[in-house]
N, C-alpha and C positions, 0 to 999 in steps of 0.2 A: 573389699566390701561391696564391689559392684557399682559404686558411685562414680562421680566424675568431678573434675575441677576446672574452673574457669579463671583465666588470668585477665584482669582488667588493667590494661597498661596505662589508662588515663588516671586511675585512682591508686596505682601502685599497690594493688591488692589481689590476693587469691581468695576465691570463694569455693568451698567444697560442698557438694550435694550428695545425698544418698540416692539410691536407685529410684525412690519415689519422687525425687525432686525437692526434698526438704534441705535447707541449709544446715550443714553440720559444723562449719567453721569458717571464719573469715580472718585473714592475717596478712601481714605485710604493710609497709608504709614507705613514704619517700624518705630518703636519707642515705648515708654512706656507711653505716655500721652493718655488722653481720645481721642478716634478716631484713635489711632495708634496701630499697631499690632506687636507682637513678634512671636506668633505661632497661626495664624488663622486657624481653622479647619473646620468651617461650617457656613452657613448663613441661615436665615429664613426671610420671608416677612410677616408682619402683615396685619390686615384688612384695614388699610389706606395706604398701600404700603410703610410703613416705614421699614427700613432694620435693622436686628439684626445680629451681627457677634460674634461668640464664639471664644475667644482666650484661648487656653488650658494652655499656659505658665502663662498668667496673671490671670487665673481662674476667668474671668469676661466676660460679654456680652456687646459689644459696640452697641450704638443705634444711627441710622442716619435717617434723613429725606429722602424722596424719591430721591432728587437730591444730597444727600451727606452731607448736613449740619449736623454737629455733635451735638447730644443732650446728656444730662447727661446719662452716661451708668450705668448699674447695678453694684453695689459694688462687690468687690472681695469676694471670699469664695466658688466658685464652684470647690472644690477639686475633681480631677479625672474626670473632665468633658470631654467627648469625642464626643458628638453629640448635635446638636441643630435642633429642628423641630417645625413647627407651627401646632397647632391643625387644623384639616381640615376645621373648620369654621373660622379660623384666629382670634379667640377670645383670645387665649393665646399662649404663646411660651413655649416649654418644653425643659429643659436642661437635658441631659442624663449623669448620673454620675456613676462612678465605686464604688458602695457601695452595701452592702448586703441588705439594706433596704432604701427605699426612693430614688430609682434610678431615678425616673422621678420627677423633680421639675418644677411645672407649674408657669409661670410668667405672670402677667397681662401686658397689653401694656402701662401702665402709666409711669413707670414700678415699680412693687414690687412683691415679692414672694407671691403666692396664697396658694399653698399646695405642699406637697411631697407625693408620693405614689409609689407602686411597691414593691414586696417582692419575695423571693426565686430566685432572679437573682444571683445565686451563681454558682461556677464552670464554665462550658462552657456557661452558660446562662448569665454571667455577661456582662455588656455593653463593657467590655474590648474586648470581642470576638463578641458580638452582638450589635455593636454600629450603625448599620443601622436601623433606627427606624421611626415610624409614629404613629400618634394619631388620632382616629376617634371618633365621638360622641360629646356629649354636657357636658361640665363641670357643667353647670347649673343643670343637673340632679342629682347631688350629694345631694342637699338640699331637693329634692322631695322624695328621697329614691326609685325611680322607677328604677329597674334593666335595663329596656330597654333604659334608657336615660344616663346611666353611660358610660364613654368613654372606648374604647378599646385601649390598648397599644400594639403595634405591634413591634416585635423585631426579628432580624435575628441572629442566631448562626452562625457566619462566619467560624467556624471550621468545623461544621457538615453540613453547608448549609441547615439548617432547619429554617422555619418560625414559630414563635409562636405569639399568642395573649393572652392577659389577661385582665380581668376586674380589676378595681381599687382594689389594695390590695389583689388580688387573684393570685394563682399560674398560670404560663404560660401554655397554651394549644397548642400543635403542630397542624399545618395545614398539611393535608394529600397531600403532593406534593413533588416530588424529584427535587431539583434544582442542577445545575452543579456548578455554581460559581456566587453567588449573589453579585452585586456591589452597588445597591441602592434600596431604597424603599421610596415611597411617597404616602400620603393619598389624595384622591380626595374629592371634596366638597360634594358629595352625599354618602359618607361612603365607597366607593370602595377604594382598595389599589392596586397600581401598583408596580411591582417588575421587576428590570432589571436583567435578568439571562445572565450575560456576557459570561459564558461558552458555553451556547447554542445559543447565539446571538439572543435572542428573549425576549419579554416581557411577563409577567404573570399578568393577572387581577384577583384580589381576591375580591369576592362579599362581601357585608356587613355581610353575614351569614358565610363567611369563605370558600366559594367554589372557587377553582382555575380554571382559563381558560387560557392556554398558547396561544399566538398569535405571529406569526412571521411577521416582516416587511422586505420585500425584500431589501429595500434600505439601511438597517442598516449594518454597518461593525464595529465590536468591540464597541457596545454600552456600556457606562460606567456610566453615571450619568443621573438623571431624575428630572424634575420639573413639577408640575401641577398647573395651574392657577385656578381662581375662576369660570371659565366656563367649567372646566374639560379638557381643552386642555393640551396635553403632550408636553414637550420640552425635547428631548433626546440628550445628548451629544454623537454624532456619531464619536467615536475616529478614526476609520479607514479612514473616509472621512474628518476628521478635520472640522466638522461643527456641528451646533445645528439644529436638525430637529423637526419641529412642526407637531404633529399628532392630528387630529380632530376626536373625537369620533362620532360614528354613532348616529343619533337621533332616 
């Protein structure tokens, strides 16, 4: 629907907005039942605008319809889960876990686990430090064996402020760019990746080939969080101005 969702971790609540900024739904509360949160840490939106919320304490993913009706959530067992992201084509949801192998667990939207991947995420590259993540590419490319169709896994090392990307089950490769203080990363529908550099108060566009291009938006003050919709529009949480700013890419 082109809107966006905000997770309020202090109120244990999700608020959904349409593109014009009107509230369309509020749902979630503190508790231990399905659809209730103890430690919500991240959310993702699937291809049909259904909402998925990761609860680190419960080690599970809660599943909601667009207006907040609770569906059957994923079972428990996501030990060390620190981040949740949608693949850029919204075909799968990825849970990021603090493990030496199988850091990225891909989930279908039905829902059920599809596969786990990722290796050599040890030391400073573990999701404990690099839990700002994104996934681009097609999971369907796995069966064809074509390297060009395999997904890229993007991860930030939040200690060293370095961005890495890796093919499935390959070692992470660094992106040649110096960040000041990265606060968020999101994958766009066309394979681009957008990074919020909070320290420099600007955004960085990473091309599908891994080339970085910084761009500063004058209206931003303390940008912190970022979302990208299916049209490639950016929704930036502008902390200094206490608002969410929509940025439309040039055609």
